[in-house]
TORVEXTI-932525 format. One line per 5 residues: number of its first residue (from 1); their letters; for each residue x negated, y, z of C-alpha. Coordinates in pm, 1 decimal, always signed. Each point is the difference from the previous one (the first is absolute). Example, Ala and Ser with C-alpha at 12.3 -4.5 7.8 and 13.67 -1.06 7.14 Angstrom:
2
1) AS) -1230.0/-450.0/+780.0 ~ -137.0/+344.0/-66.0;
//
This chain:
412
1) XXXXX) -3290.8/-1677.0/+230.2 ~ +159.7/+222.7/-263.5 ~ -157.6/+337.5/-51.0 ~ +135.8/+303.2/-173.7 ~ -122.5/+81.1/-345.3;
6) XXXXX) -249.2/+286.8/-2.8 ~ +160.2/+333.5/-65.3 ~ -106.4/+194.4/-307.4 ~ -244.7/+290.3/+30.8 ~ +159.5/+318.4/+121.2;
11) XXXXX) +271.4/-174.3/+201.3 ~ +110.8/+166.9/+319.3 ~ +18.9/-166.8/+337.6 ~ +377.2/-19.5/-49.9 ~ -53.1/-183.2/-329.3;
16) XXXXX) -230.4/-245.6/+176.6 ~ +262.5/-59.3/+269.6 ~ +267.4/-74.6/-258.3 ~ -229.6/-237.4/-191.9 ~ -84.7/-186.4/+320.3;
21) XXXXX) +361.8/-43.1/+104.7 ~ +103.8/-103.7/-349.4 ~ -255.5/-276.7/+0.4 ~ +30.8/-125.3/+357.7 ~ +299.6/+128.0/+192.2;
26) XXXXX) +263.2/+94.4/-254.8 ~ +257.0/-233.2/+156.8 ~ -47.0/+145.8/+348.4 ~ +20.3/+356.1/-132.5 ~ +324.3/-72.5/-183.2;
31) XXXXX) +136.4/-179.7/+307.7 ~ -71.5/+312.2/+205.7 ~ +184.8/+217.7/-251.9 ~ +290.8/-246.1/-19.2 ~ +28.4/-0.3/+380.8;
36) XXXXX) +94.1/+367.0/-22.7 ~ +275.2/-94.8/-244.6 ~ +116.2/-268.4/+242.5 ~ +23.4/+255.8/+281.8 ~ +187.1/+248.8/-220.0;
41) XXXXX) +241.8/-261.5/-131.9 ~ +74.0/-123.7/+350.4 ~ +99.0/+338.1/+138.7 ~ +187.6/+107.3/-314.7 ~ +241.4/-293.8/-2.2;
46) XXXXX) +23.6/-101.1/+367.6 ~ +208.3/+311.0/+68.4 ~ +283.7/-152.9/-205.3 ~ -1.7/-318.9/+204.9 ~ +0.8/+185.7/+332.6;
51) XXXXX) +234.8/+282.0/-97.1 ~ +272.3/-81.0/+259.3 ~ -256.8/-10.9/+282.6 ~ -170.5/+318.4/-117.7 ~ +329.1/+187.0/-33.1;
56) XXXXX) +104.7/-109.8/+348.5 ~ -341.4/+92.5/+139.7 ~ +30.7/+363.9/-106.8 ~ +376.5/+25.7/+60.8 ~ +133.6/+35.7/-353.9;
61) XXXXX) +232.7/-202.9/-223.3 ~ -140.4/-255.6/-241.8 ~ +76.1/+215.4/-309.9 ~ -175.4/+295.1/+163.9 ~ -286.6/-224.7/+107.9;
66) XXXXX) -41.2/-102.2/-363.6 ~ -134.5/+347.9/-65.7 ~ -328.0/-99.2/+166.4 ~ -54.0/-232.2/-299.3 ~ +60.9/+293.3/-231.5;
71) XXXXX) -238.6/+216.1/+204.1 ~ -280.9/-249.2/-62.9 ~ +79.4/-6.4/-373.8 ~ -4.5/+380.5/-15.3 ~ -337.9/-7.2/+173.8;
76) XXXXX) -133.6/-230.6/-272.5 ~ +131.5/+221.7/-279.5 ~ -147.6/+314.9/+158.8 ~ -325.3/-151.5/+122.8 ~ -108.6/-178.2/-317.9;
81) XXXXX) -69.3/+310.1/-211.9 ~ -99.6/+230.9/+286.3 ~ -256.6/-229.2/+165.5 ~ -137.4/-122.3/-334.0 ~ -37.1/+363.8/-105.5;
86) XXXXX) -181.0/+96.5/+320.7 ~ -218.2/-311.3/+20.7 ~ -113.3/-51.4/-359.4 ~ -355.8/+122.3/+67.4 ~ -49.1/-187.9/+326.6;
91) XXXXX) -200.2/-326.1/+11.6 ~ +260.8/-266.2/-62.1 ~ -81.7/-225.6/+293.4 ~ +15.1/+296.7/+236.0 ~ +331.9/+103.6/-154.9;
96) XXXXX) +139.2/-351.2/+49.7 ~ -104.6/+7.4/+366.0 ~ +161.6/+339.9/+50.4 ~ +323.7/-111.0/-165.2 ~ +22.0/-318.2/+205.4;
101) XXXXX) -76.8/+192.4/+320.7 ~ +288.1/+236.7/-81.2 ~ +221.7/-300.8/-67.9 ~ -91.4/-153.9/+337.6 ~ +76.6/+330.7/+171.6;
106) XXXXX) +337.7/+32.0/-174.2 ~ +105.9/-346.1/+114.8 ~ -124.0/+58.8/+353.9 ~ +202.4/+320.9/+22.6 ~ +300.1/-192.1/-140.0;
111) XXXXX) -34.4/-251.1/+284.1 ~ -13.9/+283.3/+255.3 ~ +293.4/+202.1/-140.1 ~ +273.1/+64.3/+255.3 ~ +251.0/+178.9/-224.2;
116) XXXXX) +144.0/-35.2/-347.5 ~ -165.6/+322.9/-112.5 ~ -342.0/-112.1/+122.2 ~ +39.8/-335.0/-172.7 ~ +99.8/+164.8/-327.7;
121) XXXXX) -313.7/+216.3/+5.0 ~ -219.0/-294.8/+97.2 ~ +133.0/-218.4/-283.7 ~ -51.9/+284.7/-246.7 ~ -359.8/+33.8/+122.1;
126) XXXXX) -57.8/-377.0/-19.9 ~ +110.7/+4.1/-364.3 ~ -237.4/+277.9/-105.8 ~ -314.7/-217.7/-47.8 ~ +185.7/-286.0/-173.0;
131) XXXXX) -33.4/+93.8/-367.8 ~ -344.3/+156.7/+28.3 ~ -135.3/-311.7/+174.9 ~ +118.5/-234.5/-274.3 ~ -127.7/+236.1/-268.9;
136) XXXXX) -348.6/+35.7/+146.4 ~ -21.2/-370.1/+92.9 ~ +90.6/-92.3/-358.8 ~ -272.8/+228.2/-136.8 ~ -257.5/-149.8/+237.9;
141) XXXXX) +97.4/-356.8/-89.1 ~ -14.0/+76.6/-371.5 ~ -344.3/+158.0/+39.8 ~ -135.2/-317.9/+162.0 ~ +136.8/-238.6/-263.1;
146) XXXXX) -124.1/-89.8/-345.4 ~ +201.5/+183.4/-269.5 ~ +160.5/-326.0/-111.9 ~ +131.2/-63.2/+353.8 ~ +109.5/+350.0/+98.1;
151) XXXXX) +368.3/-95.8/-10.2 ~ -53.7/-294.8/+231.8 ~ -197.6/+213.8/+244.6 ~ +279.6/+255.7/+27.5 ~ +264.7/-271.9/+30.0;
156) XXXXX) -192.9/-157.2/+289.2 ~ +19.2/+329.6/+189.0 ~ +373.2/+22.0/-68.4 ~ +38.0/-360.1/+117.4 ~ -21.9/+124.3/+359.2;
161) XXXXX) +330.9/+181.9/-43.9 ~ +162.1/-312.6/-142.2 ~ -130.3/-233.7/+271.1 ~ +134.9/+243.4/+259.9 ~ +351.7/-83.0/-116.2;
166) XXXXX) -63.9/-371.1/+57.1 ~ -196.2/+12.8/+326.6 ~ -31.6/+348.5/+149.0 ~ +361.5/+116.0/-17.7 ~ +157.5/-319.0/+144.0;
171) XXXXX) -261.4/-16.7/+277.2 ~ +36.0/+368.1/+89.3 ~ +380.3/-33.0/-7.7 ~ -7.7/-289.5/+247.2 ~ -247.0/+193.2/+215.4;
176) XXXXX) +230.4/+303.1/-1.0 ~ +303.5/-210.5/+84.0 ~ -175.0/-168.5/+292.5 ~ -204.0/+287.9/+144.0 ~ +188.3/+304.0/-126.7;
181) XXXXX) -17.6/+187.9/-330.2 ~ -298.6/+207.1/+114.8 ~ -213.8/-314.6/+3.5 ~ +35.6/-27.7/-378.7 ~ -149.6/+346.3/-50.4;
186) XXXXX) -278.5/-75.1/+247.5 ~ -73.6/-315.2/-202.9 ~ -20.2/+203.7/-320.7 ~ -235.7/+242.0/+173.0 ~ -216.4/-293.3/+110.3;
191) XXXXX) -15.9/-130.4/-357.4 ~ -111.5/+346.4/-110.1 ~ -282.9/-2.8/+255.5 ~ -106.3/-344.2/-123.7 ~ -4.7/+140.9/-353.7;
196) XXXXX) -223.1/+284.7/+116.2 ~ -253.3/-249.8/+134.4 ~ +7.9/-218.7/-311.5 ~ -28.5/+292.1/-241.7 ~ -292.0/+147.7/+196.6;
201) XXXXX) -182.1/-335.0/-1.9 ~ +67.7/-140.7/-343.2 ~ +99.8/+272.8/-246.3 ~ -299.5/+160.0/-172.9 ~ -80.6/+366.1/+14.5;
206) XXXXX) +171.1/+136.3/-308.9 ~ -54.8/+365.6/-87.3 ~ +290.1/+230.8/-57.6 ~ +50.0/+179.0/-327.5 ~ -249.7/+285.6/+26.8;
211) XXXXX) +153.8/+171.9/-300.9 ~ +350.5/-7.8/+142.6 ~ +180.1/+327.6/+52.3 ~ +353.3/+101.2/+74.0 ~ +51.1/+111.9/-356.6;
216) XXXXX) -138.8/-323.2/-144.2 ~ +208.1/-225.5/+225.1 ~ +314.8/+194.2/-81.0 ~ -80.3/-41.0/-368.8 ~ +144.6/-350.5/+30.6;
221) XXXXX) +344.7/+161.7/+10.5 ~ -64.8/+155.9/-341.0 ~ -32.6/-344.2/-159.5 ~ +332.0/-125.2/-141.8 ~ -111.9/-361.9/+39.2;
226) XXXXX) -40.0/+51.3/+375.6 ~ +355.1/+130.9/+32.0 ~ +139.2/-278.3/-217.8 ~ -179.6/-265.4/+204.7 ~ +125.2/+149.8/+326.5;
231) XXXXX) +352.2/+21.4/-140.6 ~ -16.1/-361.1/-120.7 ~ -88.2/-106.6/+355.1 ~ +257.4/+220.2/+173.0 ~ +279.5/-122.7/-229.1;
236) XXXXX) -104.1/-350.2/-105.6 ~ -100.6/-124.9/+343.9 ~ +315.6/+145.4/+153.1 ~ +183.4/-308.2/-121.4 ~ -177.3/-224.1/+248.9;
241) XXXXX) +99.9/+222.2/+290.7 ~ +360.3/+11.1/-120.5 ~ +11.8/-376.3/+60.9 ~ -235.4/-22.2/+298.7 ~ +186.6/+259.5/+204.9;
246) XXXXX) +330.8/-187.6/-12.6 ~ -126.6/-358.0/-2.6 ~ +139.9/-86.9/+346.8 ~ +370.3/+59.5/-77.7 ~ -40.2/-165.3/-341.4;
251) XXXXX) -139.6/-315.3/+163.6 ~ +271.5/-18.2/+266.1 ~ +307.3/+141.7/-176.6 ~ -57.4/-86.2/-366.5 ~ -215.0/-313.3/+13.0;
256) XXXXX) +194.1/-125.7/+302.3 ~ -308.6/-98.5/+198.2 ~ -61.5/+45.5/+372.5 ~ -180.2/+294.4/+156.2 ~ -311.4/-207.7/+57.8;
261) XXXXX) -27.9/-47.3/-375.3 ~ -81.5/+370.8/-36.2 ~ -345.7/-61.8/+147.7 ~ -65.7/-268.1/-261.6 ~ +93.6/+239.6/-280.7;
266) XXXXX) -224.5/+268.6/+149.6 ~ -282.3/-253.5/+16.5 ~ +59.0/-75.3/-368.0 ~ -26.6/+373.4/-72.6 ~ -333.9/+10.3/+182.8;
271) XXXXX) -139.4/-312.3/-166.4 ~ +96.7/+142.7/-337.9 ~ -197.3/+315.8/+79.5 ~ -308.5/-205.1/+84.3 ~ +28.4/-213.1/-314.7;
276) XXXXX) +67.3/+303.7/-218.5 ~ -289.6/+201.6/+139.6 ~ -239.3/-289.0/-65.7 ~ +139.6/-49.7/-351.2 ~ -11.5/+373.2/-71.3;
281) XXXXX) -377.4/+12.3/+33.3 ~ -47.9/-274.4/-257.4 ~ +251.4/+159.4/-236.6 ~ -155.0/+345.5/+41.7 ~ -338.9/-127.6/-110.3;
286) XXXXX) +179.0/-128.0/-312.1 ~ +204.9/+314.5/-74.9 ~ +132.2/+262.6/+240.0 ~ +267.8/+139.2/-230.4 ~ +130.2/-337.3/-118.9;
291) XXXXX) +17.8/-106.8/+365.1 ~ +213.0/+306.1/+76.0 ~ +243.8/-86.4/-276.4 ~ +17.6/-364.7/+109.2 ~ +57.9/+106.8/+360.9;
296) XXXXX) +274.2/+248.0/-93.3 ~ +185.4/-224.1/-243.5 ~ -38.6/-298.0/+234.5 ~ +151.2/+197.6/+287.9 ~ +297.9/+94.3/-216.4;
301) XXXXX) +59.3/-365.4/-90.1 ~ -26.6/-114.0/+361.7 ~ +238.6/+273.0/+117.1 ~ +263.3/-137.3/-235.5 ~ -83.7/-354.3/+114.5;
306) XXXXX) +46.8/+106.8/+363.9 ~ +339.8/+152.9/-77.8 ~ +104.2/-331.0/-159.0 ~ -155.1/-225.4/+267.1 ~ +101.4/+189.2/+317.5;
311) XXXXX) +341.5/-170.7/+43.8 ~ -166.2/-341.5/-27.0 ~ -181.7/-3.3/+332.9 ~ -352.9/-134.3/-6.4 ~ -18.2/+33.1/-379.0;
316) XXXXX) -86.5/+366.7/+56.6 ~ -310.8/-81.2/+209.1 ~ -246.8/-67.5/-286.8 ~ +135.1/+305.5/-181.1 ~ -92.3/+218.1/+297.8;
321) XXXXX) -351.9/-143.3/-16.0 ~ -25.6/+89.0/-370.5 ~ +129.6/+355.0/+55.7 ~ -283.8/+88.0/+236.3 ~ -257.2/-197.1/-200.1;
326) XXXXX) +70.6/+208.7/-308.7 ~ +39.6/+314.9/+207.9 ~ -349.2/-47.1/+142.7 ~ -140.5/-46.3/-350.8 ~ +153.0/+338.4/-78.2;
331) XXXXX) -137.3/+170.3/+313.8 ~ -362.8/-109.1/-38.4 ~ -12.2/+88.2/-368.2 ~ +160.2/+338.9/+63.2 ~ -283.8/+64.9/+245.3;
336) XXXXX) -261.2/-94.7/-259.7 ~ +166.9/+201.9/-275.0 ~ +5.5/+310.6/+217.1 ~ -370.1/-47.1/+68.1 ~ -54.9/-12.5/-377.0;
341) XXXXX) +220.2/+286.1/-118.0 ~ -86.9/+248.6/+277.6 ~ -331.7/+76.1/-170.0 ~ -240.8/+173.8/+236.2 ~ +266.9/+39.1/+270.7;
346) XXXXX) -55.4/-358.9/+114.2 ~ +73.1/+42.0/+369.7 ~ +328.7/+181.7/-48.6 ~ +109.5/-228.0/-283.0 ~ -67.9/-316.5/+198.7;
351) XXXXX) +177.2/+131.0/+310.1 ~ +318.5/+111.9/-175.0 ~ +115.4/-354.3/-78.0 ~ +131.8/-57.9/+350.9 ~ +174.7/+336.9/+4.2;
356) XXXXX) +178.4/-113.5/-315.9 ~ +89.9/-337.3/+155.0 ~ +148.0/+162.8/+310.0 ~ +219.8/+213.3/-224.3 ~ +104.8/-329.6/-162.8;
361) XXXXX) +85.2/-130.6/+346.4 ~ +229.7/+292.7/+71.0 ~ +152.5/+4.1/-350.3 ~ +78.0/-372.3/-11.9 ~ +151.0/-9.2/+348.3;
366) XXXXX) +208.3/+312.9/-66.7 ~ +140.4/-115.1/-335.1 ~ +65.2/-348.1/+138.3 ~ +196.3/+153.9/+285.6 ~ +199.8/+218.3/-240.4;
371) XXXXX) +128.5/-291.4/-207.0 ~ +91.0/-198.5/+312.0 ~ +185.5/+300.6/+142.4 ~ +179.8/+39.3/-333.9 ~ +149.3/-345.7/+50.0;
376) XXXXX) -201.2/-187.0/-261.7 ~ -101.3/-268.5/+247.0 ~ -319.1/-112.4/+171.8 ~ -142.2/-147.6/-320.6 ~ +16.8/+335.2/-178.0;
381) XXXXX) -345.6/+120.2/+116.0 ~ -149.5/-278.2/-215.5 ~ +156.3/+163.7/-305.7 ~ -139.9/+333.0/+119.0 ~ -337.2/-175.1/+16.2;
386) XXXXX) +48.4/-128.4/-354.6 ~ +64.8/+353.0/-123.7 ~ -292.9/+149.2/+189.0 ~ -238.7/-270.5/-124.9 ~ +101.6/+57.8/-361.4;
391) XXXXX) -33.3/+376.3/+48.1 ~ -351.8/-55.4/+132.1 ~ -86.7/-207.8/-308.1 ~ +139.5/+274.5/-225.3 ~ -226.6/+255.5/+171.7;
396) XXXXX) -301.0/-227.9/-51.4 ~ +84.1/-40.7/-368.5 ~ +25.7/+377.4/-32.8 ~ -341.0/+23.7/+166.7 ~ -142.1/-248.6/-253.1;
401) XXXXX) +153.8/+190.6/-292.7 ~ -151.4/+330.2/+114.3 ~ -335.6/-170.8/+52.5 ~ -2.3/-140.3/-354.2 ~ +105.4/+334.0/-147.6;
406) XXXXX) -271.4/+174.9/+199.7 ~ -266.9/-234.2/-134.0 ~ +130.4/+40.3/-355.6 ~ -9.8/+379.9/+20.6 ~ -351.1/-12.0/+146.2;
411) XX) -124.7/-222.7/-281.9 ~ +155.1/+235.2/-257.1;
//
């Protein structure tokens, strides 16, 4: 039987808990944290698959019903900084439990909503814990891992979100189609309750940041590298959403494939996310910044490849896989870079990544829609994605230049 290494003199009970889990139950603890990501990913994306049923259920048109997706995204953008700010001093396991309980409540209220207005508020509320959960879960996972494997630990937490696109979203979509759209939100709520149980059982007691204060957490926004990293995510990752949002009409109208082929392309998107999230952890332990550049440049190349391959039917399928593989490399390493550059404002820095990515979601979809409406064709969003990816790389290079200049001035 494996036993934990003895803790050094002066260790707290929380330190002993972390040492024990690191030695014996690290896998179960990370699985518990990843289950929360699986629940969040399922509810975030299933709304798109059930949009016609949801819109009909609350008596609005499909375009109007699409606003419930935006309401969730706004909740993420608002909740990430606010909840991270308020919860920085709380014990991290307790904060995770509170965030997942709020997430379960938001989805339950979504399932019970009887009007469009109620559903909009419920989706906004369900989105509030999203970014803070991933931020705190990433910090907990990193604290349990050896320094040389910190990147892999964080990527394993993020893997839950990726697997949701392969398993959770399709399953919840079928459930909603067969039993009504409310069943999908009840399923997401059930996954949140399961996460609560797993986190309570397997995640160690991790103390909050006793020195945290409102002023110190907000100090993250005074760091240029934090803003540049957030901007790189909001712009650079927008390219993936420019393509993802309009993939269905591209598959049917440009590639000339049947409607059932759309599901295969969506599966390829999901599998790419899983592969990329796994790869991102390995690459992060090699070099976070180089991984960001590889992810950004690789996305730009694959956007161009998609634009070229789209008229050739199934030739576009492996390109879709590569887009989300490289996009996931970018996402995980953006998370790790924010944790590094935020300084003492760790909780806020870690949580802001998903606020940035939801802005990318809105930006990519909006710009993709603009070029289609302008008559440039259904392939045009891929060129938008190319431009956004290159812009993200340019922001990262600016970040690197400022970093080098800062070190040079310090040494002088």
